[in-house]
N, C-alpha and C positions, 0 to 999 in steps of 0.2 A: 021191371027187369027186362021185359020185352023191348021197350024203347031203348034201353041201354045197349042191348045186344045189337039192335039195328044200327045204332050210332057207331058202335065198334066196327061192324062190318063195313059201313060206309067209309069210315076212316081208313081202314085197311085197303079198301078198293081205291080210294083217292091216292094213298101212298104208292100203291103199285103202279098207277098211271103216271105219277110224277117221276118214278124211278126209271120208267121205260120210254118216256116221251121223246127223248133225244136219241134213241137207238135206231140205227138203220138196219133193216133185216139182212142177214147173210144171204148172198145170192145163191139160191138153189135152182133158179131157172134163168137162163141167159141165152142170147143169140149164139148160134154156132155157125162157123163158116160152112158154105155149101159143100165144100170139099176140103179135106185135110191135105197138106203137102205130102207128096210121096216119099220124100227123103228129108228127114230131120234128125238123123243120128248125130251124136256128138263125139268128137275126138279131140281131147285136150291137147294132144301132141301137135295138132295143126294150128293151135292158137299161140302166137308168140308171147302173149302176156300171161299164159297159164303155167301152172306147175303142179307137181304131184307130191303129196305128203301122206303116204298111206300107213305109216308105222306109228303115228301118234294116237294115243288112247283117247277116246271120246269121254269127256267128263260131264258135259251138259249139252243142251240143245238150245238153239236160238231160232225162233219163228220170225222171219222177216216179212213184213207186210209193206207193199209198195203202193203209193198213191198214183194211180194211172194218169190223171191229168198232168202232173208234173213230169212223169216219165215221158209221156207222149210229146209234151212241149219241148223236151230236150233233144228230140230227134229232128232231122231235116224233113222237109215235106216228102221227099222221096221215100225216106225210111218210114215215116208215119203211114204213107199209103200202102206199105207192105205189111203193116202190123194190124191184124184184125182187132186187137185190143184198142187201137187208137182211132178207129172209125167213129166219128161223132155220134152216129145213130146207135152205137152199141153201149155207150154210157157206163163203162166199167169205172169203179171207184177204187176202194181199197182191196187189192188182190193179194194173194200169196206170192211173194217172190221165191221163197224157199224155206226149208227147215235145215239148219246148218249145225252139224256136230262141232263142238267147241273143245279145245284143249283146256286143261286145268290152269295152265300158265302160258301166256302168249305175249310176246313183246311186239308182234306185228301180225297181220292177217296171214302171213305165210307160215306161221307156227301152228295153225289149226289144221285138222285133217282135211284132205282135198284130193279129188280125182284118184280114188283108191282102187278102182278097177274098171275095166272097159265092159260095157253091157250092150246087148243088142237093142235095136230100135223098139220102142214101146208100140204095142198094137193100138189100132184106132179105137177100139172099144174102151180101153183104159183112158186114152187121151180125152175122149168125149165125156167119160164119167166125171173127170175132175176138171173139166174145162172152165166151169163157172168160177172156181176159186183160183185157177192158174190158166188164164186164157191164151194159150199158145202151145203148139205141139213141141216147138224147139225149146221153149221155156221149161216145160215139164221134163223133156229128155235131158237137157243140160243140167238141171237142178238135181235130178235123180243120179246122174253119173258123177257130177262134180261133188255133190255133198251127200246124197242119200247112201251111196255105196260105202261110205266110210263108217256106217253104223248099222244099217238095215240089211237084212239078208236078201230081201226081194223088193221089187218096185211096189208090189201090193202093200207090203208092210209099211213102206215109206209113205205112200200117198194116203193110206187110210189113217195113219198117225197124224199126218198134216191136217187131214180133214177133221179128225176128232178135235184137235187143238183149235183149229180155226172156228169150227162151229160152236165151241164152248165159250167163245168170247161174245160179249155184247159190244157191237161196233157203234161208236157215235155217228150221228148224221153229220159228217164233216162238211158236206156241201151246204148245209143249212147254217153253218157257223159264219159269223161276220168277222172278217180279218182274223182267222185263227192263228194262234201262236203255238209254239211248242208247249208252253205252260197250259194254255186253255185246252189243247188237244189231250194232253196227259191227264189233266184234271177230269175231263169228260170220260176218259177210259176208266179212271179210278172210281168215279161216281157210279158208272154203269156196271162195273165189275168189282164189287166190294171185297172179294177175296184176293184181288190182285194187289200185291205190295208195290209201293212206289219204286222200290229198288229193282223191280222185275220188268220195268218198261223203259225204253229209250225212244224219244221222238227226235227224228233227224229232219232238219229243215234245209232248204236250198234256196237262197235269195228270198227269204221270207215266205217260201211256199213249202208245204209239207212234201217231203220226199219219201221217208220210210219210217216205219214203226217196228221196233224190235222188242220181242217179248221172250223172256228167258225161262227155261225149264230145267229141272233135274232129269235124270234118266228115268225117274219114276213118273215123269210127266206132270209133276207138281211145280208150281211157280218157284223160281230160284233167283238169286241175285244175279244181275248182269255184270 
């Protein structure tokens, strides 16, 4: 009986190791800029490509995760030099782009809630708290005003919800994958997150490189169809 129990324990331990070997830890510690920008407020009215859609009811939420290497490669050298996220020594991988309220029916991106109210600039303490998952003061500010205001009462509500969802995911070690495709990345997510339905995740590629991963939730923060 004793030897059988030991064998079972060893098997369970082996299975646990196998299930987590490909997971990359969620960044809870990361480099911070020596000084945050003094002005990073967001005003959608000053953006010619932006619009406001405040009266659409939020039916679900979409967590957008951005692959930093592809994002940074899309920028000019001058733009990369201005982005703390893109400095080679900082080594950011899959970060949070934002949490986006979604309409129940939408024929285009313009049908979703967007830019619902103007908010004051976030304080530095909040920016630093969530910097590892969203490494940019303007990124945090713009995502809060552009998307967060359409469903959440306060910035704290928004960012703590984002953090909860982000930290609940087991993230594959994408850097360790050889020639990853949308299929292999999605399969890795599904393997590491057994409760994640295939219909709740979308992998977006750009010229054979990972660009973004979208994960869909109901308003109860449970996985939902995308």
